[in-house]
C-alpha positions in Angstrom: 83.3 125.8 94.9 82.4 122.4 96.1 84.6 120.6 93.7 87.5 122.9 94.8 86.7 121.8 98.5 86.6 118.1 97.5 89.8 118.2 95.5 91.6 119.9 98.4 90.3 117.4 101.1 91.3 114.7 98.7 94.9 115.8 98.1 95.4 116.3 101.7 94.1 112.9 102.7 96.5 111.4 99.8 99.3 113.4 101.3 98.6 112.0 104.7 98.3 108.6 103.5 101.7 108.6 101.9 102.9 109.9 105.3 101.3 107.0 107.4 102.7 104.6 104.5 106.3 105.9 105.2 105.7 105.8 109.1 104.7 102.2 108.8 107.7 101.4 106.4 110.0 103.2 109.0 108.5 101.5 112.0 107.5 104.7 113.0 104.0 105.5 115.1 101.1 106.2 112.6 98.4 108.4 114.2 95.0 109.5 112.7 96.3 113.2 112.9 98.8 112.2 110.3 96.2 112.0 107.6 95.9 115.9 107.9 99.6 116.7 108.8 101.1 117.3 105.5 98.6 120.2 104.5 101.5 122.6 104.2 102.8 120.6 101.2 99.7 120.9 99.4 100.5 123.4 96.7 103.5 121.4 96.1 101.8 118.2 95.5 99.0 119.9 93.6 101.4 121.4 91.1 103.6 118.1 90.8 100.2 116.0 90.2 99.2 118.7 87.6 102.7 118.0 85.7 102.5 114.4 86.2 99.0 114.0 85.0 99.9 116.1 81.8 102.7 113.7 81.3 100.5 110.9 81.0 97.3 112.4 79.6 98.7 113.7 76.5 100.3 110.3 75.3 96.9 108.7 76.1 94.8 111.2 74.3 97.2 110.7 71.3 96.7 106.9 71.9 92.8 107.1 71.7 93.3 109.5 68.7 95.5 107.4 66.8 93.0 104.0 67.5 90.3 106.1 66.5 92.0 107.5 63.3 93.0 103.9 62.3 89.5 102.6 62.8 88.3 105.5 60.6 90.9 104.9 57.8 90.2 101.1 57.7 86.6 101.8 56.5 87.7 104.0 53.6 89.5 101.2 51.8 92.4 101.2 49.4 95.4 102.4 51.6 93.4 102.6 54.7 94.4 99.4 55.8 98.1 100.4 55.6 97.3 103.8 57.3 95.5 101.6 60.0 98.3 99.3 60.7 100.8 102.2 60.9 98.3 104.2 63.2 98.0 101.2 65.5 101.7 100.7 65.8 102.3 104.4 66.7 99.5 104.4 69.1 101.1 101.3 70.9 104.4 103.1 71.1 102.7 106.1 72.6 101.1 103.8 75.1 104.4 102.4 76.0 105.9 105.8 76.4 103.1 106.6 78.8 103.8 103.7 80.9 107.3 104.5 80.9 106.7 108.0 82.1 104.3 106.8 84.9 107.1 104.2 85.9 109.8 107.0 85.9 108.0 109.6 87.8 105.2 107.9 90.1 107.2 108.4 93.4 107.2 112.2 93.2 104.4 112.4 96.1 106.6 110.3 98.5 109.7 112.6 97.7 107.5 115.6 98.4 106.0 114.1 101.7 109.4 112.7 102.9 111.7 115.7 101.9 109.6 118.7 101.4 111.0 119.2 97.9 109.5 121.2 95.2 107.1 119.9 92.5 109.9 119.9 89.6 112.6 118.7 91.9 110.4 115.9 93.3 109.6 114.6 89.9 113.4 114.8 89.3 114.2 113.0 92.2 111.7 110.3 91.3 113.4 109.9 87.6 116.8 109.5 89.6 115.5 106.7 92.0 114.0 104.8 89.4 116.9 105.0 86.9 117.7 101.4 85.5 114.7 100.0 87.8 111.8 100.5 85.4 111.7 96.8 84.2 111.3 95.8 88.0 108.9 98.5 88.6 106.6 97.5 85.8 106.9 93.8 87.2 105.7 95.2 90.5 102.7 96.6 89.0 101.7 93.7 87.2 102.0 91.6 90.1 100.3 93.8 92.4 97.5 94.3 90.0 97.0 90.5 89.6 97.0 90.2 93.4 94.5 92.9 93.8 92.4 91.3 91.1 92.4 88.2 92.8 91.5 89.8 96.1 88.6 91.8 94.5 87.2 88.6 92.9 87.5 86.7 96.2 85.6 89.7 98.0 82.9 90.1 95.4 82.2 86.3 95.1 82.0 85.8 99.0 80.8 89.2 100.3 79.7 91.4 97.6 77.5 89.2 95.6 75.7 87.7 98.6 75.0 91.0 100.1 73.6 92.3 96.7 71.5 89.2 96.5 70.0 89.4 100.0 69.4 93.1 99.8 67.8 92.8 96.6 65.4 90.3 97.8 64.7 93.1 100.7 64.4 96.2 98.3 65.8 96.7 94.5 66.7 100.1 95.4 69.1 99.1 98.3 70.8 96.4 96.1 72.8 98.9 94.0 73.6 101.1 97.0 75.1 98.3 98.9 77.1 97.3 95.8 78.8 100.8 95.9 79.5 100.7 99.5 81.2 97.4 99.3 83.0 98.7 96.2 84.2 101.8 98.1 85.0 99.6 100.9 87.3 97.1 98.8 89.2 100.4 97.4 89.7 102.0 100.9 90.7 98.9 102.9 92.4 96.7 100.3 93.6 98.5 97.3 94.8 101.9 98.7 96.7 100.3 101.7 98.3 97.7 99.8 99.6 100.1 96.9 100.7 102.9 99.2 102.6 100.4 101.7 104.2 98.5 98.9 105.3 101.8 97.3 106.6 103.3 100.5 108.6 100.2 100.7 110.1 100.5 97.3 110.6 104.1 97.6 112.9 103.4 100.9 114.7 100.7 98.7 115.4 102.9 95.9 116.9 105.6 98.3 119.0 103.0 99.9 120.2 101.6 96.6 121.4 104.9 95.9 122.9 105.5 99.3 120.1 107.1 100.9 119.2 111.0 101.3 120.5 113.8 103.7 119.1 117.2 103.9 121.1 119.9 101.8 122.3 121.5 104.8 124.2 118.4 105.8 125.2 117.0 102.6 128.8 116.1 101.7 
């Protein structure tokens, strides 16, 4: 029961963060209550997240299985080396497929929050928005990954390590706890805001590229 409650709270907050990110992007006022304002869309977001997760998990499972199978065959000798190479190549192809699916359908949450679309419709719309832009989106994730890594390293060197060392002198039990707190704070105040705001901006740019969006009642 506690796991279900935690999941509901987590998904509700994720929807709220997406709303706040869009509000910032649109120069609208963002308030604390926005964190909980999107709860009516929770079921849609949950179903879409499950579908999105399955798209990624299945290829990743196949990737891990392929690598493990290749390593196992390598130990058998004979044609095992050839089978290993083939398994690794196929596994890399599967990994590329997983990355492709992630890039293609990653904006489903923004579509649900912004338009109130259903799960399947949101995934399809994300596919439409990202068409022809996957290379640019991949570059974006590489760049933002490097930026976050640099930020994390900087915070770790100048904050986390000194705090860990100081508290380690006071108490060995406090040091790991302080490390966890600092790590959580880094994720909350650096990683999440940067990625959500950046994706909200890209989402709007993708919409603008295709001529924007209007509710079905006022289309055409």
